[in-house]
C-alpha positions in Angstrom: 78.4 -137.6 -110.7 80.7 -135.0 -109.2 82.9 -137.6 -107.4 85.4 -137.1 -104.6 87.1 -134.2 -106.3 84.1 -132.0 -105.4 85.2 -132.2 -101.8 88.3 -130.2 -102.8 86.0 -127.4 -103.8 84.2 -127.7 -100.5 87.5 -127.6 -98.6 88.7 -124.5 -100.5 85.4 -122.9 -99.9 85.8 -123.5 -96.1 82.9 -126.0 -96.0 82.7 -129.4 -94.4 83.8 -132.4 -96.4 81.0 -134.8 -97.4 81.6 -138.6 -97.3 78.2 -139.9 -98.3 78.1 -140.1 -102.2 74.3 -139.2 -102.3 74.7 -136.3 -99.9 77.7 -135.1 -102.0 75.5 -135.1 -105.1 72.8 -133.0 -103.3 75.5 -130.5 -102.2 76.6 -130.3 -105.8 73.0 -129.8 -107.0 72.6 -126.9 -104.6 75.8 -125.3 -105.8 74.7 -125.8 -109.5 71.4 -124.0 -108.7 73.3 -121.1 -107.1 75.4 -120.8 -110.4 72.2 -120.9 -112.5 70.6 -118.3 -110.4 73.6 -116.0 -110.6 74.4 -116.4 -114.3 71.2 -117.4 -116.0 68.4 -114.8 -116.4 65.6 -117.4 -116.9 65.8 -119.3 -113.7 62.4 -119.2 -111.9 62.5 -117.6 -108.4 61.1 -120.8 -106.9 63.6 -123.2 -108.6 64.8 -126.0 -106.4 68.0 -128.0 -106.5 67.8 -131.4 -108.0 70.0 -134.3 -108.9 71.2 -134.7 -112.5 68.8 -136.8 -114.6 71.4 -139.6 -114.9 72.1 -139.8 -111.2 68.5 -139.4 -110.2 67.6 -142.4 -112.4 70.4 -144.4 -110.9 69.2 -143.7 -107.4 65.5 -144.4 -108.1 66.5 -147.7 -109.8 68.5 -148.7 -106.8 65.6 -148.0 -104.5 63.1 -149.9 -106.8 65.2 -153.1 -106.8 65.1 -153.5 -103.0 62.6 -156.4 -102.5 59.9 -156.0 -99.8 59.8 -158.9 -97.3 56.8 -161.2 -97.8 54.4 -161.7 -94.9 55.2 -164.8 -92.9 53.2 -167.0 -90.5 53.9 -166.0 -86.9 54.0 -169.6 -85.8 56.0 -171.5 -88.4 57.6 -168.7 -90.4 56.4 -169.9 -93.8 55.5 -167.2 -96.4 51.8 -166.7 -96.3 49.7 -167.1 -99.5 47.4 -164.3 -100.7 44.7 -165.5 -98.4 47.0 -164.5 -95.5 46.1 -167.8 -93.8 48.9 -170.3 -93.2 48.5 -173.6 -95.2 50.9 -175.4 -92.8 49.4 -174.7 -89.4 46.3 -173.4 -87.7 47.3 -169.7 -87.6 
């Protein structure tokens, strides 16, 4: 991760400071791509900025661990079984 210190580069470059850590990583990814395009001869013309592998895995893991709410009965609020018919009331 680039961390807060990357904001100093942005400030010196006359760009807006980024407070969101994920957005800061995307700005850094765009800057890395610009460097690669300038100094590496083998960068494809259609190359796109991407997060580092390590940070990308961290972000995808974080998203994957967010549990989805289970469907609940509209009358009693109990979690519905797979049949989607409440065992506790007539709904």
